[in-house]
N, C-alpha and C positions, 0 to 999 in steps of 0.2 A: 799853662799859665802858672800853675803852682810851683814848678821848678824855677821859672823866671823870678817869681816873687821871693823864693828862698834865696836865690843867688843875690838878688838886690839887697835883701836884708842882711845877708852875711857880709857883703862888701861894704855896705853902708855902715854897719856897726864897727867894722875894722877901721874905716876911714874916720869915724867919729872918735874912736879910741885914740887914733894917731893924733888927731887935732887936739884932743883934750890933754894928752901927754905932753905935746909940744907947749901948749899955753901954760900948763901947770909948772913945767920946768922953767919957763920964762919968769913966772911969778916967784917961784922959789929962789931963783938966781938973784932977784932984786931984794927979797926979804931977808935972806940968810947972810950972816957974817961968814968970813972964811972958816972960823972954828966950827960954827954950826953946819956949814956946808960939808966939812969933812965927816962929821958925825952922821949927817943925812946920807952921804955917799956910802958909808959903810953899811948903814941900815938898809939902804936900797939894794946894795949888792947881795946882802944876806937874803932879802925877800926875793930877789930875782933868782938866786940859786935854789931857794925853796920851791918857787914856781916851776923851775926847770925839772926838778925831781918829781914834782907832782904830775907834770904832764907826761913823764916817762913811766908812770905807774902802770903795771900790767892790768889792773882792774878796769881801766878804760878800754881795754881791747876785748874784754869778755862781754857777751850779751847780757842784758839785764835779766834778773831772775824771773820777771813776769813773762818775758818771751820764752824762757826755757820751759816754764810750767805750761804755757799755752801750747807749745809745740809737742809736748809729751802726752797730751790728752788723747785718749783713744777716739778714733773717728767711728761714727756709726756706719760708715760705708765699708769699713774693712771687714773682711770675712774673719770669723773667729779662728784662733790658732788651733791647729790639730797636732798634738804631740804624740804621734804614733810611730 
């Protein structure tokens, strides 16, 4: 049930984002003059490229530091190391 809820939330948020983007572009098309629209298009392109580079960042592929420290804690079940 938890997986189903996660999938529903993920697809729902993507769908809401798509609908909001569509309606905001409709509103901006009505409000902006051609000169303002060109300025907005350039700014949106720069923001889109920045978002693209942010999503390609290698930091997102590494596990969080909290998970690293938890996984390196010694377990009480392990036998002690013998260095002989």
